[in-house]
N, C-alpha and C positions, 0 to 999 in steps of 0.2 A: 505493500502500500504506498502510496507515493504523498507526502504531506506537500503543502509548499508554503513556503513563510516567504515575507519580506525581502528576510537576509539570507538566502541559505548556505554560503561559511558555517559550518558547525565552531570554524575557531574563532569566530566575532564572536561568537555568544559567549567561548570563555573569555578572550579579552577582553569584553563586556561586566564580567565577571569579578577581574582581575582587578581591573580598576575601580571598581566599591569597594572588595575587601583593601584594600591597599591605601584609601580612602578611608575606610572605619579602624581598620589594624588598632591601631595608641585608643581607638573609642576601647572598640575590643576586649582590649586586657585588660584596663581598666573596671571594665565591669565584670569579669572575670574575678577583679582581685577581689572588687571593693564590696562583691555577695559573695564569693567562695572560702578566700584565703585573706581579705585582711587582719581575721585573727589568727594566723598561724607562721606570724613569723615570712611568709614569699615574699623572696624579692621581685616586687611591679616590674622593676627595667627585664627581669631575665624570665619572666610570663612576658613581657609583650617580642619579648625574644623566643620563646616559645610560638607565640601564632602569629611574627615574620616567620619560623622556619615553615612553616603551614605553606603559607603566600607564598612561599622560593620552592615549594615544592609543587604548588601548582603550578604557580608557571613557568617552572620548567619545563613540566607537557608540554606545553608552547610555545617559551623560545628555548630553543639545547644553551644553556646554561656557556658551552663554548664559542658561542656565537657574542660573547660579553668582552670579550679580549683577546679579537683578531691583529689587532693593531699590534705590530712589528713593535720587536725587544724594544729598538735604543727609543723609537719617539716616546714609548712609555716609561723611560729613564728619563731623556729627557723634558718631561713633566711632571718628574715626582718634585724638584724646587720647586718649581712653576706654585703644584698642589696645597706644598706646605705653605708657600705666604699664602695662598686663596684663603686656608685656612685659619691662618693666625686674622689675616683684616677680618674672616667672617665674626669672628674671637670677638673684635677690640667694634667693632660695629655696635656688634649683641650689648658693648657698654656703655653707647653711647646710646643705645636704649633707651634699655636702664637708670641712665641719666637724667634724662630728659623726665622720663613717667616715676620718678621719683622728687622729681624738685615737682611734680604739677599734683603728688598724691596718691596715683590711682595705680597702681602698679599695683598686679595681686592682691585687690580688696578683700576683704571677709566677706564671705556671703553670709546674709540670715534669712531667719525663715519668716517669709511674706505670710499674707497672711491666706491665701488659698492651700498653704502645705499644714499652717493650724487646722484651718476648718476638715481637711483631711485625716489630720490625726485627731483630732476631737469625736469625728466622726469615723471612726476607728474604733476607737475606743468604746466610743456606747454602742458598738455592736456587740464589738465580746464581752462585753461585761467589766472593763475595768476604766481605772480614771487614766487621763494622760498623763501624768506623771510613769505611772506604775508598769500601762500600755509601750509608751518608748525606755522601760528599762529593762523589757521581758522583748519583745524585739530590737529594743537598740538598733533606731533607728538611727539618718545621718543625714544630714545634709548634704548632696551628691557637690552641688554645688562648691563646698568648701573643700570637700576633700583635693578640689582641682586647683583651688584656692592658697591654699595649705602647702607649699611640697615640699617645706623638710620634711616633713614623714613620709612625703615619697620616694626623693632624697634618701634616707638612712639605708645602712648596708649595701652605700656600689662598691664594688671592683674593678679595677683597669677591664681586665677581660667582659663585663659585662656591656663598658659601654664601647669597649671595642665589636663586640656584636652586636651592638643595638647599633648600629653605624654601620658594618660589614649587611648587615638587613637592608635596611632602610636605603642603603645604596642597590642596590638587586634591584630589591621594587619600582623605587622613585625616579633611577636613572637607570637601569640595568634593563628591562622591563619596557616601561612607560619608548625609554631611549629606539630602544628596537621594535616598537606597534607606529611609533614618527616614523620608519622606513619606511612602512610596509602604505605610508600614504603614497595617492598619486599625483599630487602635488606639492611643490614647494613650500607654500605661506600652507595650505594643511600641515606636512610635517612640525612646522615651526610653530605653528596655531596646540600641540600635542605638546612640542619641549615647554609651551610655555604654563598648557596648564599641567605638565606635570612639575610645575614647579611654584605652580600655587598649591597643587594638590597637596607637596610638600608643608608647605608654612600649613593650610589649614586642617592639616592631622595635625598639631600640636595648637588652634587656636583655645582649645579647653582650659592651658594654660593661662593667656590671657592674649591679648593684643600688639604685648610687645613679643612677646616669644613667634607669635604668628610673623612677624615680621623679621624677624632676629630670623626665624627660619628660612623667611621664602629671602634673603639674601642670602643665609648658607648656602641653597638649593642651587642660586643662581650661582655661583662660586665653584659647586658642584658639578651641575651641570658645563660650565667652562669652562673644565679638565675636560669633560667627556670629550665634549666637540676639539679641543686640539690633538687629546693623544689616541682618536676614536676607538677611545677602554673606556671600562669603570672602575680603573686599579687608581689609576691618578682624583679621582673623584672617592671613592674610598681615605686613599691615604688625607685631603682633606678632611675629609666629617670625620677621623679619627682623629688627626690635627687638633680642630676643632673640640673633639667628645673630651682630651686628655688635657689641655688646657683645664676648658672647663669645669673640669673634677678638680684640678690642681687649684684651680680658684673658688674651690666651691668650698671643700682642703680648708682652705688658710680662712676663708671667711667664717665656716664655723667656729674653726679653733677660736679667733681673735675678735668674733664677735659675735659672739651665740645667743645674745640678747636680740637682735638684729634683725627677724625676717625677713630684711627685704634684701638679705647676698645670698638668696640659694638659686640654682643658675637651673633649666630644666637642657639636659641633653640628647 
């Protein structure tokens, strides 16, 4: 039996699913962590890497992984110093964004429970025959926006292995697969549209941490994309992201040691 579809190529549907998973991978990991692993001392960043790992396995079924490293070795080696400089530049730009937001006192605002949240909590407490305080204590309700706003709680337990794995996973997804997807476009302007979309997509995956992180990660994505276009390989992009994460990790450790009373010295990796 033949089924007629608007887009007969099954690979197109696989790419669409890959794009949706790429957009929601961070939120999926955050939801899994807050729902099942919040009280088990599970590293949220390691959980993000596990989610990205399964997305990468799915992407490999569409794009062979070796296609991401087909550039000549000499060209990739020449691009490595440039990749290091781009990673440092992206981190400096994030510092600049943080200084602006700190001056405006809008960086990582602590969310408060609104009237709708209180109403639903009171309704649920009546339904189950409990007082609101007892209901909250029994179910351990949390304001999910507060979980995202207070980044320090999710940044504890980091190590270099985790942030390097996260950088590699994000580059394979956002620069590797989406770059290969752009090469399938029939025209040059569609090619560039997909590349621009991949940068915005990467920034949007961090928007739950605030608009500052969206801007900073968009610049980081632009630097990584520049590395890919220069070397025609994702290896320089991985180096750019790894340098950014390692430097941010060192600054986070130093800030937590010197300024433990100031929440604004947290970093999103």
